[in-house]
N, C-alpha and C positions, 0 to 999 in steps of 0.2 A: 523902630518897628517892634511891636510886642509879639514875640513868637515863642517864648520859652514855655508857655503853658498850652501851646497848641498841640493838637494831635499829630503825632509823627506817622507818616506813611510807612507801611510795611513793603512798599514797592521799590525800595532803594537797594541797588546792588553795589556794594563797596568793593571794587576790584583794584583799588589803588596798590594793594600789596602784590598783585599778580600781573598787572599790566606793565608795559615797558617804562622803566623809570627815566631813561634818558631821552632827550629830544633828538632822535635820529631818524633818518629816512633811508638808511642803507648805505649812505655815503659819508660825507663829512659831518662833523657835529654841527647842529643848528643852534645858533644863539638866539637870545631874546629879541634882538633887533631884527633878525631875519624873520622870526615868527611874527612880529608885529607887521612887517612889510607884507608877508604872505596873507595875514589876516585882513589887512586893509585892502590889499589888491583883490582878494576874493570878494569882499563886500562891494567894492566899487565896480568891478568888471564882471561879476557873476562867474568867476573862475573858481573851480575847486581848489582851495588852498593846498590840498595834498599834492596836486599837480605842480603848483609853484614850488613847493618844498622839495619835490622830487628832483627838479632841475637845480635849485639853489644848493641842495645837499649833495649834488654830484652824481646822482643815479641816472638822470636823463630818462627816467621811466614815468609813465603815467599811472597814477593811482586808480584802482578800480572804482567805478561809480555805479555800476549796475547792481540791482538787487541780487543777492546771493546768500547761500546758507552761511551763517556765521560760524567760524571754527569754535570748537569746544574750548572753554576757559576753565580756570580753577574755580572751585566753589566760592561764591561771594556771600558775605554776610551783611547785616545791618551796620551802619557806621556807629562808632562809639565816641568819636571826638566831637567837640563842640560845633565845628564847621559842618561836619557831616550831619549832625542832628539838626542844625539850622536848615540844611537842604531838605531833610526829611519832613520838617515841620512846614516848610513852604509847599512842598509837594502835597502834603496832607491837606493844606488849605486849598490848593487847586482842585483836589479830588472832591472836597466838600462843596465847593462852589459849582463845579461842573455837574456833579451828581444832581444838585438842586435844579440847575438850568435844564438838564436833559429830562428830568422827571416832570418838570412843568410842561414840557412839550410832548409828554407821553412816550418817551424813549428811555433807554438805559445807557448810562455812561460807562464806557470801558476804560479802566485806568491804564495809563502807560506805566512802564517801568523806567526808572532813572538810574543810570550807571555812572558811578564815580570812578575815574581812571586817572592814570598818570602816563604821560608821554604818548602812548599808542594803545589802541584797543580794537579787537575784531568786531565788526558789526555786519548786519545783513546788507548794508550799503557799501561795503568795502572797509578797508582799514582806516579807522578814525585817528586823527592826530590832534594833539593838544593845540596846535597852531590853527586849527579850524575854529577854535572857540566852541562854545556850547552848540550842539546841533541835535536835530531830531531825525531819526531814520524811520520812514514809514514801513520799510520792509520788515522790521521786527517790533515796531511801535514802541521804541525806546528813546529817551532823551539821554544824551551823553555829555558829561561835563568833567573837564579837568579843572580843578579848583584854582590852579595857577592863573586861569583867565581873569579871576577877580583882581589879581595884582596888576595885570595888564589894564583892566578897566579903570583901576584907581590911579596907577602911576603913569601909564602911557596915554590914556584917553581922558583922564581928569574927571572920572565919575565914581567917587567913593560912596560908601554907605551901604548898610545892610538892605535897605529897601531897593536900592539900585540892583543889588545882587538878586533879590527876590524877583524883581521885574524881569530879569534875564531868564530865570527859570519859567516864570509864567508865560513869557513870550514863546518859549520852545514848546510848552504844553499847549499853547494856542495852535501851533502847527499840528499837534496831535488831534486837537478838536477838528481842525480843517480836514484831516485825514478821515476821521470818523464821519464827517458830513459829506464826503465825496469831493471836496474842493481840490484836494491834492491830485486825485485821478484826472480831473478835468484839466488841470495844469499840464500834466504829463501828456495828455491827448493833444493839447494845443501846441506842444513843443515842436512837433514836426510839421505843423501846418502854417506857422507864422514866421515872420522874419525875426532875427535876433533883437532888433529894436522893439518890435511888438511884444516879444516874449519878455524883454526887460520890463516893459510897461505893465504886463500882467504880474510879473514878479513883485513889482512895487505894491500893487494892490493886495497881493497875498501877504506880504510882510506887514503892511499897514493894518490889515485885518488881524494878524497875530498880535500886533501892538494893542489894538482895540480889545481883543480877547483878554490880554493881560490886565487891561483896565477893568474888565468884568470880574476877574478874580479879586482885584483889590476892592471893588464895590461890595461884593457879596461877603468877603471876609471881614471887612470893616463893619458891615451891618450886623453880622452874627457874632463877631469876636472882638470888635474895637481894636484892630491891630495897628491902626495908624497913629503915629506920634507926630508932633510938630516937626516939619522939615522932611518927612518921608516922601510926600508927593513931589516935592522939589527934587529929591534925590532921583526918583524915577524919571522925571522930566529931563533932568540933567543928563542921565544916562541915555535917554532917547535922543537927545540933541547931540551927544558925543558920537553916536554911531549913525548919524544921518549921512547919507551919501555925499551931500555937499560939504559937510564938515570934514569927512574923511578925505575927500578929494583935495580940498584946500590944504590939508595937513600933509598929504603925500606928494602932490604934484603942483600945488599952487594955483590951480584953476579948476573950474567946475564944468563937467560935461554931462548935461541932463540926459542925453540919449543913452548913456551908459548906466544910469541909476538902476539899481535892483531892489533897494530897500526903502527908498523915499528920503525926502529932505528932513533935516532936523525939525523944522516947524511941523511938517506933516506927521512925523512920528510922535511928537509931543501931542499934537491935536487929536490924533486918533486914540492914543492911550487915554487921554482925558475924556474923549467921547465914551469909551467903555467904562471909565471910572464913574462918570456922572450918570450914565443911563443904566448900566448893568444889563443891557439888552443886546442879544445877538442880532436882532433886526437892525439896530442902530449901527452895527459894525459891517454893514453890507458895502464894503469898499468897491466891489465889482460893479455895482449899479450907481455908485456916486458919480455925479457929473463933474464935481470938483474935488480933488484929493487934498 
């Protein structure tokens, strides 16, 4: 992926020096294997990984999930290391793409902020843990990433490559776009009106749309900046396949339970990313109206 000459976003908060360095949840030390279990279980069953870690770490406490005011943190600056600059360049590319898309529809794009942290970080959605993987908090409109997730993506899930890493960021920014479009609020309103099975099905459509939105980012950035190199699309598709619900379920429990899907199958995630990549169109990403996912 050609990112070195791209504009770096000024919306990155590097809190790695001030956030919790160890992977702890208030009880026993949490190892990488436990983190992977929590991450996979959260993806599969729609359970907050912080809740799982609370019990595995010996606290027996539930992590807060409601929107709340984030505690004050130490001042954060722009990243100066290569990996931090890569993240800033990818975020800058998402800004350029979505500002264009929103302008074409007669509206203005509101940029999210992206927080780099280690271990744990206070957010408006509760305390974020590295074991959650990258996540978006609509309460403060920020994307949170502990860069150690990329080691998990490469070593545990078999999805290496810089474009795979960029896809992850673009997917989370896709959730920010959904928040701006009002889709996130509609999901929350549906939570108390439908069964868990029905909500899981809605969650699949939400996640597949975020995958499609990630494809829109790739489409617009390649047209304007020629960022794609041979093998990049395959890296993104491989990452999408690695974190499909069916793939994660086979890896963790040896069987597939479709009713518990919350993110979509490997094939679905690949196909919807490719839909956004080929079309560059928000209308083409309407997973909620699609008869077949």
